[in-house]
N, C-alpha and C positions, 0 to 999 in steps of 0.2 A: 503493501500499498505504499503510496505516496504521502509524504508531511508535507506541507505548505506554511505552516505555523510561523516560518521565518518572514512571510511575503504579509506586508502591514498594507490596510488598503490609505491614502492622502486625499488630503485636500474634500472636496463635495465627497468621495465615496466616506471618509471617516466622519463625517456631518452625519451623513445619510442613516449610516451604519449606528452614528450616535442616536441618531432618533428615534430611530427602529426601536431601541435598545431601549430608551425614556415610555415609548409608546406599550411594548410589553409588560413594563416593570408600573406603569400606570394601570392597565387594564387588567392585568393580577390582583394589585391592592386593591380597586373597584368589588371583584369578584371575591374578594377575601371576606367582602361585606356580607353578612345574614342578611337575606331579603333585598340585596340588590336589588333586583330587578322589577319593584317595586317605585323604585327611585327615577323615575324616569326624567321627570321633570321637576325634581328636588332640585333648588336653588345652591343648597349645602351643598349638596354634591357636585354639582356644574362646579364653586365655588374651588369646591378642593381639590378638582381636576386642573382649573386655569393653576391655582399657586404649587401645584406639582409641574407643572411645564412651566412656570416662572421662574421657579425655584432650581427645576432639572436641568436648562438649559446652559450646559456649561459655558464659563468666562476661561476655561482652558483653551476653546479653541476658539481665537476670535470670528473665524469664518462660521461658524457655529451661529454664534447671536443673527447677525447679519442676513443667513441662510434660510432660516428657523422661523415657517408662520405659525407662532402658539397660536392664532384664534383656527387656523386650518387645523391644526394638530388637538386641538383641543375637539374640534368637528368630527375630526375624526376617529378620535378616543370613544366618546360618543356612540358615533353610527356603531363602530366593533363592537361595544356593548351593548346596543339597546335598538332594535329593528327598528327603523323610523322611516316615515311616510317623508315626500318634502315639506308638507305644513308642520308636521312637528318638527323637521332639522331647521326650518324658519323660527319657530318659537325657540327652540336651541340657541341657535344665532344669535337673534335680539337677544335673550337672558348673557349671554358673553360679551354683547359691545357693551350693556349696561352694567355689568361688572368691569370691564375696562375704561370704560367713559365715567367710572363713578368713583376710581380710585381703589377697588375694595381689593383687589390681588397684593398681598403680601408679599414683599420681595425679603426674605430672612439675612442676616448678615452673615458673613464666613465665619465670627465667633459661636453665635447659635448653631448652625449646621453645625460645625464639626465640635461641640461640645457634645452636643446630641448624638452625634456620630459614637464617640466616643463614649458615652454613659452606656448607651445600648448595646457594644461592645464586650464593656465591662460586666454588664448586666450578664449577658451570653452564657460568658465565661465563670461566674458564680454557681 
């Protein structure tokens, strides 16, 4: 079998790979919620998705911040989790616009992110 682990993606492919991983992680987190299928139009769930995207888009890849359409990514996530017709997609899209326009999407500081990650790691080892 051929091993190509040493070949790495670059530039746009790296951004696409990162966004795909972020997409999969957020979808998995939503599906961990008991009864998530009843939360199709829940604004709190939509806010959760948008905050995850805002904090998940990596500053590490300067290219990523410019190339990621966060609103489209949020719609793609909601469409992947819930089967929606065009009218329902319009409702969700309008809710995303409302959250963005009213600055309801929180960007956490690096300190908060890293202390939370370290705290989770320590708890998992105890």
